[in-house]
N, CA, C, O and the ligand as a Tripos MOL2 file, in Angstrom:
@<TRIPOS>MOLECULE
protein
  305   303    77     0     0
PROTEIN
NO_CHARGES

@<TRIPOS>ATOM
      1 N          14.4060   -2.0070   -7.6520 N.3       1 MET1
      2 CA         13.2020   -1.7380   -8.3620 C.3       1 MET1
      3 C          12.9050    0.0590   -8.0400 C.2       1 MET1
      4 O          13.0790    0.5690   -6.9330 O.2       1 MET1
      5 N          12.5030    0.7000   -9.0930 N.am      2 LYS2
      6 CA         12.2340    1.9920   -9.1790 C.3       2 LYS2
      7 C          10.8080    2.2520   -8.8840 C.2       2 LYS2
      8 O           9.9670    1.4320   -9.2500 O.2       2 LYS2
      9 N          10.4730    3.3070   -8.2620 N.am      3 CYS3
     10 CA          9.1030    3.7110   -7.9910 C.3       3 CYS3
     11 C           8.3100    4.1100   -9.2970 C.2       3 CYS3
     12 O           8.8570    4.8760  -10.0900 O.2       3 CYS3
     13 N           7.1580    3.6670   -9.5310 N.am      4 THR4
     14 CA          6.4560    3.9060  -10.8450 C.3       4 THR4
     15 C           5.5860    5.1130  -10.6200 C.2       4 THR4
     16 O           5.0170    5.5470  -11.6210 O.2       4 THR4
     17 N           5.3760    5.7600   -9.4110 N.am      5 ILE5
     18 CA          4.7640    6.9880   -9.3370 C.3       5 ILE5
     19 C           5.6470    8.0550   -9.5010 C.2       5 ILE5
     20 O           5.3850    8.9060  -10.3510 O.2       5 ILE5
     21 N           6.7040    8.1440   -8.7830 N.am      6 CYS6
     22 CA          7.5660    9.3900   -8.9980 C.3       6 CYS6
     23 C           8.8460    9.0720   -9.9740 C.2       6 CYS6
     24 O           9.5600    9.9330  -10.4890 O.2       6 CYS6
     25 N           8.9610    7.8830  -10.0950 N.am      7 LYS7
     26 CA         10.0110    7.4450  -11.1450 C.3       7 LYS7
     27 C          11.3680    7.9310  -10.6950 C.2       7 LYS7
     28 O          12.2480    8.0350  -11.5500 O.2       7 LYS7
     29 N          11.6530    8.2700   -9.3070 N.am      8 ARG8
     30 CA         12.8890    8.7090   -9.0800 C.3       8 ARG8
     31 C          13.4940    7.8470   -7.7290 C.2       8 ARG8
     32 O          14.6710    7.6060   -7.4620 O.2       8 ARG8
     33 N          12.3800    7.5110   -7.0510 N.am      9 GLY9
     34 CA         12.7420    6.8900   -5.6360 C.3       9 GLY9
     35 C          12.9970    5.4120   -5.8390 C.2       9 GLY9
     36 O          12.4670    4.8310   -6.7860 O.2       9 GLY9
     37 N          13.8500    4.7320   -4.9200 N.am     10 GLU10
     38 CA         14.2360    3.4270   -4.9440 C.3      10 GLU10
     39 C          13.1420    2.8440   -3.9460 C.2      10 GLU10
     40 O          12.8160    3.4210   -2.9090 O.2      10 GLU10
     41 N          12.6480    1.7140   -4.3500 N.am     11 VAL11
     42 CA         11.5690    1.0310   -3.6850 C.3      11 VAL11
     43 C          12.3050   -0.0860   -2.8010 C.2      11 VAL11
     44 O          13.0990   -0.8850   -3.2970 O.2      11 VAL11
     45 N          11.9760   -0.0650   -1.4920 N.am     12 LYS12
     46 CA         12.6080   -1.1470   -0.4610 C.3      12 LYS12
     47 C          11.7240   -1.5100    0.4480 C.2      12 LYS12
     48 O          10.8300   -0.7660    0.8530 O.2      12 LYS12
     49 N          11.9290   -2.7810    0.8640 N.am     13 PRO13
     50 CA         10.9470   -3.4150    1.7800 C.3      13 PRO13
     51 C          11.1140   -2.8260    3.1030 C.2      13 PRO13
     52 O          12.2120   -2.6140    3.6180 O.2      13 PRO13
     53 N           9.8090   -2.5310    3.7170 N.am     14 GLY14
     54 CA          9.7040   -1.9220    5.1210 C.3      14 GLY14
     55 C           8.3790   -2.0350    5.5740 C.2      14 GLY14
     56 O           7.5000   -2.6380    4.9580 O.2      14 GLY14
     57 N           8.2070   -1.3690    6.8110 N.am     15 LYS15
     58 CA          6.8570   -1.4930    7.4860 C.3      15 LYS15
     59 C           6.1810   -0.1620    7.2580 C.2      15 LYS15
     60 O           6.7990    0.8990    7.3380 O.2      15 LYS15
     61 N           4.7410   -0.2570    6.9380 N.am     16 VAL16
     62 CA          4.0740    0.8550    6.9690 C.3      16 VAL16
     63 C           2.7670    0.6890    7.6740 C.2      16 VAL16
     64 O           2.4270   -0.3800    8.1800 O.2      16 VAL16
     65 N           2.0130    1.8200    7.6930 N.am     17 GLN17
     66 CA          0.7070    1.5700    8.2930 C.3      17 GLN17
     67 C          -0.2260    1.7760    7.1050 C.2      17 GLN17
     68 O          -0.2610    2.8780    6.5580 O.2      17 GLN17
     69 N          -0.9750    0.7770    6.6860 N.am     18 ALA18
     70 CA         -1.7750    0.8890    5.6480 C.3      18 ALA18
     71 C          -3.1880    1.4180    6.1020 C.2      18 ALA18
     72 O          -3.6760    1.0390    7.1660 O.2      18 ALA18
     73 N          -3.7700    2.2160    5.3480 N.am     19 GLU19
     74 CA         -5.0370    2.8870    5.6180 C.3      19 GLU19
     75 C          -6.1250    2.2180    5.0040 C.2      19 GLU19
     76 O          -6.0880    2.0120    3.7910 O.2      19 GLU19
     77 N          -7.2450    1.7930    5.8030 N.am     20 ILE20
     78 CA         -8.3710    1.3130    5.1990 C.3      20 ILE20
     79 C          -9.6380    2.2080    5.6070 C.2      20 ILE20
     80 O          -9.8480    2.5340    6.7750 O.2      20 ILE20
     81 N         -10.3690    2.5330    4.6550 N.am     21 LYS21
     82 CA        -11.4810    3.3510    4.9130 C.3      21 LYS21
     83 C         -12.7600    2.4210    4.9190 C.2      21 LYS21
     84 O         -13.0200    1.6180    4.0230 O.2      21 LYS21
     85 N         -13.5850    2.6560    6.1400 N.am     22 VAL22
     86 CA        -14.8180    1.8580    6.2730 C.3      22 VAL22
     87 C         -15.8650    2.7770    6.6430 C.2      22 VAL22
     88 O         -16.1140    3.0270    7.8220 O.2      22 VAL22
     89 N         -16.4890    3.2910    5.6710 N.am     23 GLY23
     90 CA        -17.4310    4.4360    5.8410 C.3      23 GLY23
     91 C         -16.8150    5.6120    6.1940 C.2      23 GLY23
     92 O         -16.1390    6.1930    5.3450 O.2      23 GLY23
     93 N         -16.9480    6.1260    7.4560 N.am     24 SER24
     94 CA        -16.1980    7.4120    7.7710 C.3      24 SER24
     95 C         -15.1640    6.8480    8.8660 C.2      24 SER24
     96 O         -14.6340    7.6190    9.6670 O.2      24 SER24
     97 N         -14.9330    5.6210    8.8650 N.am     25 ASP25
     98 CA        -13.8630    5.0960    9.8640 C.3      25 ASP25
     99 C         -12.7380    4.7240    9.0410 C.2      25 ASP25
    100 O         -12.8030    4.2070    7.9260 O.2      25 ASP25
    101 N         -11.5920    5.0620    9.7550 N.am     26 HIS26
    102 CA        -10.2130    4.6700    9.2090 C.3      26 HIS26
    103 C          -9.5610    3.6980    9.8240 C.2      26 HIS26
    104 O          -9.5280    3.7860   11.0510 O.2      26 HIS26
    105 N          -8.9620    2.6780    9.2650 N.am     27 LEU27
    106 CA         -8.2260    1.7350   10.0630 C.3      27 LEU27
    107 C          -6.8670    1.6820    9.6650 C.2      27 LEU27
    108 O          -6.5820    1.5840    8.4720 O.2      27 LEU27
    109 N          -5.9070    1.7430   10.6470 N.am     28 LEU28
    110 CA         -4.4530    1.6700   10.3360 C.3      28 LEU28
    111 C          -4.0830    0.3000   10.7570 C.2      28 LEU28
    112 O          -4.2920   -0.2060   11.8590 O.2      28 LEU28
    113 N          -3.5080   -0.2300    9.7310 N.am     29 VAL29
    114 CA         -3.0140   -1.7040    9.8460 C.3      29 VAL29
    115 C          -1.3730   -1.6890    9.5370 C.2      29 VAL29
    116 O          -0.9410   -1.2940    8.4540 O.2      29 VAL29
    117 N          -0.6590   -2.0820   10.4280 N.am     30 PRO30
    118 CA          0.7750   -2.2130   10.2660 C.3      30 PRO30
    119 C           1.0620   -3.4280    9.4170 C.2      30 PRO30
    120 O           0.7470   -4.5620    9.7800 O.2      30 PRO30
    121 N           1.7180   -3.1380    8.1870 N.am     31 VAL31
    122 CA          1.9990   -4.3050    7.3990 C.3      31 VAL31
    123 C           3.2130   -4.0730    6.7980 C.2      31 VAL31
    124 O           3.6950   -2.9400    6.8160 O.2      31 VAL31
    125 N           3.8730   -5.1620    6.1740 N.am     32 GLU32
    126 CA          5.0420   -5.0210    5.3480 C.3      32 GLU32
    127 C           4.8300   -4.6860    3.9890 C.2      32 GLU32
    128 O           4.0400   -5.3630    3.3310 O.2      32 GLU32
    129 N           5.4040   -3.7720    3.5050 N.am     33 ALA33
    130 CA          5.3160   -3.4760    2.1550 C.3      33 ALA33
    131 C           6.5880   -2.9480    1.2210 C.2      33 ALA33
    132 O           7.6440   -2.7930    1.8340 O.2      33 ALA33
    133 N           6.5870   -2.7320    0.1600 N.am     34 ASP34
    134 CA          7.6970   -2.1520   -0.4700 C.3      34 ASP34
    135 C           7.3740   -0.6250   -0.5690 C.2      34 ASP34
    136 O           6.4070   -0.2000   -1.2010 O.2      34 ASP34
    137 N           8.2990    0.1990    0.1350 N.am     35 VAL35
    138 CA          8.1310    1.5280    0.2050 C.3      35 VAL35
    139 C           9.0940    2.3810   -0.6620 C.2      35 VAL35
    140 O          10.2970    2.1310   -0.7410 O.2      35 VAL35
    141 N           8.4650    3.4330   -1.3240 N.am     36 CYS36
    142 CA          9.4320    4.2590   -1.9880 C.3      36 CYS36
    143 C          10.2340    5.1260   -1.0170 C.2      36 CYS36
    144 O           9.6380    5.5740   -0.0370 O.2      36 CYS36
    145 N          11.5020    5.4000   -1.1920 N.am     37 ALA37
    146 CA         12.3320    6.2680   -0.4130 C.3      37 ALA37
    147 C          11.9240    7.7950   -0.7060 C.2      37 ALA37
    148 O          11.9180    8.6620    0.1690 O.2      37 ALA37
    149 N          11.6580    7.9630   -1.7580 N.am     38 GLU38
    150 CA         11.2830    9.2500   -2.3120 C.3      38 GLU38
    151 C           9.8830    9.9450   -1.9060 C.2      38 GLU38
    152 O           9.8070   10.9260   -1.1660 O.2      38 GLU38
    153 N           8.8460    9.3240   -2.4690 N.am     39 CYS39
    154 CA          7.3750    9.9090   -2.0840 C.3      39 CYS39
    155 C           6.6350    9.1830   -1.1180 C.2      39 CYS39
    156 O           5.5720    9.6280   -0.6850 O.2      39 CYS39
    157 N           7.2270    7.8330   -0.6530 N.am     40 GLY40
    158 CA          6.4550    7.3880    0.3050 C.3      40 GLY40
    159 C           5.5260    6.2180   -0.0330 C.2      40 GLY40
    160 O           5.0190    5.4750    0.8070 O.2      40 GLY40
    161 N           5.3620    6.1390   -1.3680 N.am     41 GLU41
    162 CA          4.2200    5.1940   -1.9800 C.3      41 GLU41
    163 C           4.5460    3.7780   -1.5220 C.2      41 GLU41
    164 O           5.6690    3.2820   -1.6170 O.2      41 GLU41
    165 N           3.5130    3.1860   -1.0360 N.am     42 ALA42
    166 CA          3.6480    1.7550   -0.6990 C.3      42 ALA42
    167 C           3.1420    0.6460   -1.6320 C.2      42 ALA42
    168 O           1.9670    0.7330   -1.9860 O.2      42 ALA42
    169 N           3.7990   -0.2750   -2.0280 N.am     43 TYR43
    170 CA          3.3960   -1.2820   -2.8310 C.3      43 TYR43
    171 C           3.1120   -2.6210   -2.0170 C.2      43 TYR43
    172 O           4.0140   -3.2200   -1.4310 O.2      43 TYR43
    173 N           1.8850   -3.0120   -2.0270 N.am     44 TYR44
    174 CA          1.5620   -4.2240   -1.3860 C.3      44 TYR44
    175 C           1.4790   -5.5010   -2.0720 C.2      44 TYR44
    176 O           0.8940   -5.5270   -3.1550 O.2      44 TYR44
    177 N           1.9710   -6.5440   -1.6040 N.am     45 SER45
    178 CA          1.8040   -7.9130   -2.1760 C.3      45 SER45
    179 C           0.4660   -8.3140   -2.0870 C.2      45 SER45
    180 O          -0.2770   -7.8090   -1.2450 O.2      45 SER45
    181 N           0.0340   -9.2840   -2.9730 N.am     46 THR46
    182 CA         -1.2050   -9.7760   -3.1630 C.3      46 THR46
    183 C          -1.6870  -10.4190   -1.8090 C.2      46 THR46
    184 O          -2.8870  -10.3880   -1.5330 O.2      46 THR46
    185 N          -0.8490  -10.9530   -1.0310 N.am     47 GLU47
    186 CA         -1.0090  -11.6080    0.2410 C.3      47 GLU47
    187 C          -1.3210  -10.4940    1.1480 C.2      47 GLU47
    188 O          -2.2220  -10.6850    1.9640 O.2      47 GLU47
    189 N          -0.6450   -9.2240    1.1320 N.am     48 THR48
    190 CA         -1.0260   -8.2020    2.0220 C.3      48 THR48
    191 C          -2.4340   -7.7430    1.7410 C.2      48 THR48
    192 O          -3.2330   -7.5150    2.6490 O.2      48 THR48
    193 N          -2.7200   -7.6130    0.4570 N.am     49 MET49
    194 CA         -3.9660   -7.0750   -0.0390 C.3      49 MET49
    195 C          -5.0390   -7.8470    0.6440 C.2      49 MET49
    196 O          -5.9850   -7.2830    1.1920 O.2      49 MET49
    197 N          -4.8780   -9.2500    0.6070 N.am     50 ARG50
    198 CA         -5.9130  -10.0700    0.9080 C.3      50 ARG50
    199 C          -6.1220  -10.0150    2.5850 C.2      50 ARG50
    200 O          -7.1970  -10.1530    3.1700 O.2      50 ARG50
    201 N          -4.8670   -9.7880    3.1640 N.am     51 HIS51
    202 CA         -4.8900   -9.6760    4.6870 C.3      51 HIS51
    203 C          -5.7730   -8.2550    5.0510 C.2      51 HIS51
    204 O          -6.4460   -8.1260    6.0740 O.2      51 HIS51
    205 N          -5.6350   -7.3370    4.1070 N.am     52 LEU52
    206 CA         -6.1370   -5.9260    4.4770 C.3      52 LEU52
    207 C          -7.6050   -6.2070    4.3450 C.2      52 LEU52
    208 O          -8.3090   -5.7720    5.2560 O.2      52 LEU52
    209 N          -8.1520   -6.8190    3.4290 N.am     53 GLU53
    210 CA         -9.5330   -7.1540    2.9540 C.3      53 GLU53
    211 C         -10.0410   -7.9640    4.0160 C.2      53 GLU53
    212 O         -11.2140   -7.7740    4.3360 O.2      53 GLU53
    213 N          -9.3870   -8.8180    4.6120 N.am     54 GLN54
    214 CA         -9.7560   -9.6990    5.7270 C.3      54 GLN54
    215 C         -10.0590   -8.7780    6.9020 C.2      54 GLN54
    216 O         -11.0780   -8.8570    7.5890 O.2      54 GLN54
    217 N          -9.0560   -7.8820    7.0690 N.am     55 VAL55
    218 CA         -9.2800   -6.9800    8.2210 C.3      55 VAL55
    219 C         -10.5420   -6.1240    8.1320 C.2      55 VAL55
    220 O         -11.3410   -5.9990    9.0590 O.2      55 VAL55
    221 N         -10.6610   -5.4890    6.8170 N.am     56 ARG56
    222 CA        -11.9030   -4.7930    6.6210 C.3      56 ARG56
    223 C         -13.2290   -5.5300    6.9470 C.2      56 ARG56
    224 O         -14.2050   -5.0250    7.5000 O.2      56 ARG56
    225 N         -13.0900   -6.9560    6.4620 N.am     57 ASP57
    226 CA        -14.3220   -7.6670    6.4940 C.3      57 ASP57
    227 C         -14.6740   -7.8770    8.0830 C.2      57 ASP57
    228 O         -15.8290   -7.7520    8.4900 O.2      57 ASP57
    229 N         -13.5910   -8.2010    8.9290 N.am     58 ASP58
    230 CA        -13.6600   -8.5500   10.3270 C.3      58 ASP58
    231 C         -14.2130   -7.1940   10.9270 C.2      58 ASP58
    232 O         -15.1680   -7.2300   11.7040 O.2      58 ASP58
    233 N         -13.6970   -6.1580   10.6160 N.am     59 PHE59
    234 CA        -14.1080   -4.9110   11.3170 C.3      59 PHE59
    235 C         -15.7410   -4.6670   10.8880 C.2      59 PHE59
    236 O         -16.5380   -4.2920   11.7480 O.2      59 PHE59
    237 N         -16.1300   -4.8920    9.6040 N.am     60 THR60
    238 CA        -17.4040   -4.6240    9.2240 C.3      60 THR60
    239 C         -18.3320   -5.4270   10.0400 C.2      60 THR60
    240 O         -19.3700   -4.9760   10.5260 O.2      60 THR60
    241 N         -17.8740   -6.7410   10.1790 N.am     61 ARG61
    242 CA        -18.6810   -7.7080   10.8790 C.3      61 ARG61
    243 C         -18.5550   -7.5900   12.3290 C.2      61 ARG61
    244 O         -19.1910   -8.3390   13.0710 O.2      61 ARG61
    245 N         -17.7370   -6.6550   12.7880 N.am     62 LYS62
    246 CA        -17.4610   -6.5200   14.1820 C.3      62 LYS62
    247 C         -16.8030   -7.5860   14.8650 C.2      62 LYS62
    248 O         -16.9660   -7.7340   16.0760 O.2      62 LYS62
    249 N         -16.0790   -8.3360   14.1970 N.am     63 THR63
    250 CA        -15.3690   -9.5720   14.7130 C.3      63 THR63
    251 C         -14.2550   -9.1430   15.4020 C.2      63 THR63
    252 O         -13.8760   -9.7420   16.4090 O.2      63 THR63
    253 N         -13.5790   -7.9760   14.8840 N.am     64 ILE64
    254 CA        -12.5360   -7.1160   15.6190 C.3      64 ILE64
    255 C         -13.0300   -5.8010   15.9460 C.2      64 ILE64
    256 O         -13.8300   -5.2110   15.2210 O.2      64 ILE64
    257 N         -12.5230   -5.2770   17.1360 N.am     65 ALA65
    258 CA        -12.7870   -4.0720   17.6500 C.3      65 ALA65
    259 C         -11.6190   -3.2630   18.3490 C.2      65 ALA65
    260 O         -11.4230   -3.0550   19.5460 O.2      65 ALA65
    261 N         -10.8800   -2.8580   17.1960 N.am     66 PRO66
    262 CA         -9.5450   -2.2310   17.6680 C.3      66 PRO66
    263 C          -9.8620   -0.9400   18.3740 C.2      66 PRO66
    264 O         -10.8780   -0.2770   18.1630 O.2      66 PRO66
    265 N          -8.8370   -0.6160   19.2960 N.am     67 PRO67
    266 CA         -8.9550    0.5530   19.9940 C.3      67 PRO67
    267 C          -8.8040    1.8390   19.1340 C.2      67 PRO67
    268 O          -8.0180    1.8530   18.1860 O.2      67 PRO67
    269 N          -9.5570    2.9220   19.4650 N.am     68 SER68
    270 CA         -9.6300    4.1540   18.5810 C.3      68 SER68
    271 C          -8.3800    4.9490   19.0740 C.2      68 SER68
    272 O          -8.2320    5.1140   20.2840 O.2      68 SER68
    273 N          -7.5160    5.4240   18.2220 N.am     69 ILE69
    274 CA         -6.3500    6.4210   18.6360 C.3      69 ILE69
    275 C          -6.5770    7.8050   18.3030 C.2      69 ILE69
    276 O          -5.7350    8.6430   18.6240 O.2      69 ILE69
    277 N          -7.7010    8.1520   17.6500 N.am     70 GLY70
    278 CA         -8.0990    9.4730   17.2350 C.3      70 GLY70
    279 C          -9.4280    9.6750   16.7510 C.2      70 GLY70
    280 O         -10.1560    8.6970   16.5780 O.2      70 GLY70
    281 N          -9.8480   10.8970   16.5000 N.am     71 HIS71
    282 CA        -11.1990   11.1330   15.9820 C.3      71 HIS71
    283 C         -11.0750   11.8310   14.5530 C.2      71 HIS71
    284 O         -10.0600   12.4220   14.1850 O.2      71 HIS71
    285 N         -12.1090   11.7040   13.8780 N.am     72 VAL72
    286 CA        -12.2210   12.7320   12.6630 C.3      72 VAL72
    287 C         -13.2060   13.8380   12.8700 C.2      72 VAL72
    288 O         -14.4010   13.6240   13.0710 O.2      72 VAL72
    289 N         -12.7010   14.9560   12.8190 N.am     73 TYR73
    290 CA        -13.4840   16.2400   12.8240 C.3      73 TYR73
    291 C         -13.9550   16.7250   11.5270 C.2      73 TYR73
    292 O         -13.2140   16.7490   10.5440 O.2      73 TYR73
    293 N         -15.2070   17.1230   11.5040 N.am     74 GLN74
    294 CA        -15.7140   17.6830   10.3660 C.3      74 GLN74
    295 C         -15.6620   19.2850   10.5080 C.2      74 GLN74
    296 O         -16.3320   19.8510   11.3720 O.2      74 GLN74
    297 N         -14.8600   19.9600    9.6470 N.am     75 VAL75
    298 CA        -14.9480   21.4540    9.8080 C.3      75 VAL75
    299 C         -15.6720   21.9010    8.5990 C.2      75 VAL75
    300 O         -15.3220   21.5740    7.4650 O.2      75 VAL75
    301 N         -16.8010   22.7370    8.8910 N.am     76 SER76
    302 CA        -17.4350   23.2340    7.7440 C.3      76 SER76
    303 C         -17.4990   24.8190    7.6430 C.2      76 SER76
    304 O         -18.0360   25.3540    6.6730 O.2      76 SER76
    305 ZN          8.2980    7.1270   -5.4590 Zn       77 ZN77
@<TRIPOS>BOND
     1     1     2 1
     2     2     3 1
     3     3     4 2
     4     3     5 am
     5     5     6 1
     6     6     7 1
     7     7     8 2
     8     7     9 am
     9     9    10 1
    10    10    11 1
    11    11    12 2
    12    11    13 am
    13    13    14 1
    14    14    15 1
    15    15    16 2
    16    15    17 am
    17    17    18 1
    18    18    19 1
    19    19    20 2
    20    19    21 am
    21    21    22 1
    22    22    23 1
    23    23    24 2
    24    23    25 am
    25    25    26 1
    26    26    27 1
    27    27    28 2
    28    27    29 am
    29    29    30 1
    30    30    31 1
    31    31    32 2
    32    31    33 am
    33    33    34 1
    34    34    35 1
    35    35    36 2
    36    35    37 am
    37    37    38 1
    38    38    39 1
    39    39    40 2
    40    39    41 am
    41    41    42 1
    42    42    43 1
    43    43    44 2
    44    43    45 am
    45    45    46 1
    46    46    47 1
    47    47    48 2
    48    47    49 am
    49    49    50 1
    50    50    51 1
    51    51    52 2
    52    51    53 am
    53    53    54 1
    54    54    55 1
    55    55    56 2
    56    55    57 am
    57    57    58 1
    58    58    59 1
    59    59    60 2
    60    59    61 am
    61    61    62 1
    62    62    63 1
    63    63    64 2
    64    63    65 am
    65    65    66 1
    66    66    67 1
    67    67    68 2
    68    67    69 am
    69    69    70 1
    70    70    71 1
    71    71    72 2
    72    71    73 am
    73    73    74 1
    74    74    75 1
    75    75    76 2
    76    75    77 am
    77    77    78 1
    78    78    79 1
    79    79    80 2
    80    79    81 am
    81    81    82 1
    82    82    83 1
    83    83    84 2
    84    83    85 am
    85    85    86 1
    86    86    87 1
    87    87    88 2
    88    87    89 am
    89    89    90 1
    90    90    91 1
    91    91    92 2
    92    91    93 am
    93    93    94 1
    94    94    95 1
    95    95    96 2
    96    95    97 am
    97    97    98 1
    98    98    99 1
    99    99   100 2
   100    99   101 am
   101   101   102 1
   102   102   103 1
   103   103   104 2
   104   103   105 am
   105   105   106 1
   106   106   107 1
   107   107   108 2
   108   107   109 am
   109   109   110 1
   110   110   111 1
   111   111   112 2
   112   111   113 am
   113   113   114 1
   114   114   115 1
   115   115   116 2
   116   115   117 am
   117   117   118 1
   118   118   119 1
   119   119   120 2
   120   119   121 am
   121   121   122 1
   122   122   123 1
   123   123   124 2
   124   123   125 am
   125   125   126 1
   126   126   127 1
   127   127   128 2
   128   127   129 am
   129   129   130 1
   130   130   131 1
   131   131   132 2
   132   131   133 am
   133   133   134 1
   134   134   135 1
   135   135   136 2
   136   135   137 am
   137   137   138 1
   138   138   139 1
   139   139   140 2
   140   139   141 am
   141   141   142 1
   142   142   143 1
   143   143   144 2
   144   143   145 am
   145   145   146 1
   146   146   147 1
   147   147   148 2
   148   147   149 am
   149   149   150 1
   150   150   151 1
   151   151   152 2
   152   151   153 am
   153   153   154 1
   154   154   155 1
   155   155   156 2
   156   155   157 am
   157   157   158 1
   158   158   159 1
   159   159   160 2
   160   159   161 am
   161   161   162 1
   162   162   163 1
   163   163   164 2
   164   163   165 am
   165   165   166 1
   166   166   167 1
   167   167   168 2
   168   167   169 am
   169   169   170 1
   170   170   171 1
   171   171   172 2
   172   171   173 am
   173   173   174 1
   174   174   175 1
   175   175   176 2
   176   175   177 am
   177   177   178 1
   178   178   179 1
   179   179   180 2
   180   179   181 am
   181   181   182 1
   182   182   183 1
   183   183   184 2
   184   183   185 am
   185   185   186 1
   186   186   187 1
   187   187   188 2
   188   187   189 am
   189   189   190 1
   190   190   191 1
   191   191   192 2
   192   191   193 am
   193   193   194 1
   194   194   195 1
   195   195   196 2
   196   195   197 am
   197   197   198 1
   198   198   199 1
   199   199   200 2
   200   199   201 am
   201   201   202 1
   202   202   203 1
   203   203   204 2
   204   203   205 am
   205   205   206 1
   206   206   207 1
   207   207   208 2
   208   207   209 am
   209   209   210 1
   210   210   211 1
   211   211   212 2
   212   211   213 am
   213   213   214 1
   214   214   215 1
   215   215   216 2
   216   215   217 am
   217   217   218 1
   218   218   219 1
   219   219   220 2
   220   219   221 am
   221   221   222 1
   222   222   223 1
   223   223   224 2
   224   223   225 am
   225   225   226 1
   226   226   227 1
   227   227   228 2
   228   227   229 am
   229   229   230 1
   230   230   231 1
   231   231   232 2
   232   231   233 am
   233   233   234 1
   234   234   235 1
   235   235   236 2
   236   235   237 am
   237   237   238 1
   238   238   239 1
   239   239   240 2
   240   239   241 am
   241   241   242 1
   242   242   243 1
   243   243   244 2
   244   243   245 am
   245   245   246 1
   246   246   247 1
   247   247   248 2
   248   247   249 am
   249   249   250 1
   250   250   251 1
   251   251   252 2
   252   251   253 am
   253   253   254 1
   254   254   255 1
   255   255   256 2
   256   255   257 am
   257   257   258 1
   258   258   259 1
   259   259   260 2
   260   259   261 am
   261   261   262 1
   262   262   263 1
   263   263   264 2
   264   263   265 am
   265   265   266 1
   266   266   267 1
   267   267   268 2
   268   267   269 am
   269   269   270 1
   270   270   271 1
   271   271   272 2
   272   271   273 am
   273   273   274 1
   274   274   275 1
   275   275   276 2
   276   275   277 am
   277   277   278 1
   278   278   279 1
   279   279   280 2
   280   279   281 am
   281   281   282 1
   282   282   283 1
   283   283   284 2
   284   283   285 am
   285   285   286 1
   286   286   287 1
   287   287   288 2
   288   287   289 am
   289   289   290 1
   290   290   291 1
   291   291   292 2
   292   291   293 am
   293   293   294 1
   294   294   295 1
   295   295   296 2
   296   295   297 am
   297   297   298 1
   298   298   299 1
   299   299   300 2
   300   299   301 am
   301   301   302 1
   302   302   303 1
   303   303   304 2
@<TRIPOS>SUBSTRUCTURE
     1 MET1         2 RESIDUE 1 A MET
     2 LYS2         6 RESIDUE 1 A LYS
     3 CYS3        10 RESIDUE 1 A CYS
     4 THR4        14 RESIDUE 1 A THR
     5 ILE5        18 RESIDUE 1 A ILE
     6 CYS6        22 RESIDUE 1 A CYS
     7 LYS7        26 RESIDUE 1 A LYS
     8 ARG8        30 RESIDUE 1 A ARG
     9 GLY9        34 RESIDUE 1 A GLY
    10 GLU10       38 RESIDUE 1 A GLU
    11 VAL11       42 RESIDUE 1 A VAL
    12 LYS12       46 RESIDUE 1 A LYS
    13 PRO13       50 RESIDUE 1 A PRO
    14 GLY14       54 RESIDUE 1 A GLY
    15 LYS15       58 RESIDUE 1 A LYS
    16 VAL16       62 RESIDUE 1 A VAL
    17 GLN17       66 RESIDUE 1 A GLN
    18 ALA18       70 RESIDUE 1 A ALA
    19 GLU19       74 RESIDUE 1 A GLU
    20 ILE20       78 RESIDUE 1 A ILE
    21 LYS21       82 RESIDUE 1 A LYS
    22 VAL22       86 RESIDUE 1 A VAL
    23 GLY23       90 RESIDUE 1 A GLY
    24 SER24       94 RESIDUE 1 A SER
    25 ASP25       98 RESIDUE 1 A ASP
    26 HIS26      102 RESIDUE 1 A HIS
    27 LEU27      106 RESIDUE 1 A LEU
    28 LEU28      110 RESIDUE 1 A LEU
    29 VAL29      114 RESIDUE 1 A VAL
    30 PRO30      118 RESIDUE 1 A PRO
    31 VAL31      122 RESIDUE 1 A VAL
    32 GLU32      126 RESIDUE 1 A GLU
    33 ALA33      130 RESIDUE 1 A ALA
    34 ASP34      134 RESIDUE 1 A ASP
    35 VAL35      138 RESIDUE 1 A VAL
    36 CYS36      142 RESIDUE 1 A CYS
    37 ALA37      146 RESIDUE 1 A ALA
    38 GLU38      150 RESIDUE 1 A GLU
    39 CYS39      154 RESIDUE 1 A CYS
    40 GLY40      158 RESIDUE 1 A GLY
    41 GLU41      162 RESIDUE 1 A GLU
    42 ALA42      166 RESIDUE 1 A ALA
    43 TYR43      170 RESIDUE 1 A TYR
    44 TYR44      174 RESIDUE 1 A TYR
    45 SER45      178 RESIDUE 1 A SER
    46 THR46      182 RESIDUE 1 A THR
    47 GLU47      186 RESIDUE 1 A GLU
    48 THR48      190 RESIDUE 1 A THR
    49 MET49      194 RESIDUE 1 A MET
    50 ARG50      198 RESIDUE 1 A ARG
    51 HIS51      202 RESIDUE 1 A HIS
    52 LEU52      206 RESIDUE 1 A LEU
    53 GLU53      210 RESIDUE 1 A GLU
    54 GLN54      214 RESIDUE 1 A GLN
    55 VAL55      218 RESIDUE 1 A VAL
    56 ARG56      222 RESIDUE 1 A ARG
    57 ASP57      226 RESIDUE 1 A ASP
    58 ASP58      230 RESIDUE 1 A ASP
    59 PHE59      234 RESIDUE 1 A PHE
    60 THR60      238 RESIDUE 1 A THR
    61 ARG61      242 RESIDUE 1 A ARG
    62 LYS62      246 RESIDUE 1 A LYS
    63 THR63      250 RESIDUE 1 A THR
    64 ILE64      254 RESIDUE 1 A ILE
    65 ALA65      258 RESIDUE 1 A ALA
    66 PRO66      262 RESIDUE 1 A PRO
    67 PRO67      266 RESIDUE 1 A PRO
    68 SER68      270 RESIDUE 1 A SER
    69 ILE69      274 RESIDUE 1 A ILE
    70 GLY70      278 RESIDUE 1 A GLY
    71 HIS71      282 RESIDUE 1 A HIS
    72 VAL72      286 RESIDUE 1 A VAL
    73 TYR73      290 RESIDUE 1 A TYR
    74 GLN74      294 RESIDUE 1 A GLN
    75 VAL75      298 RESIDUE 1 A VAL
    76 SER76      302 RESIDUE 1 A SER
    77 ZN77       305 GROUP 0 **** ****
């Protein structure tokens, strides 16, 4: 399968860190996806999208409290 974003790269299954934004928080979730070797665009399956929505839900409801690995700094 060819990438629909850059139209050059070959898309192959791999592991990526999906990024979810919840307000000013960013969640990094390791998932399986089809990744473009050229531009790095990741294509998620419906199942993975559901999983990511579940994670966002859990985080919003504070069902899960993953450790923070970094901070966001606002430079003005
Ligand atoms: Zn691409």
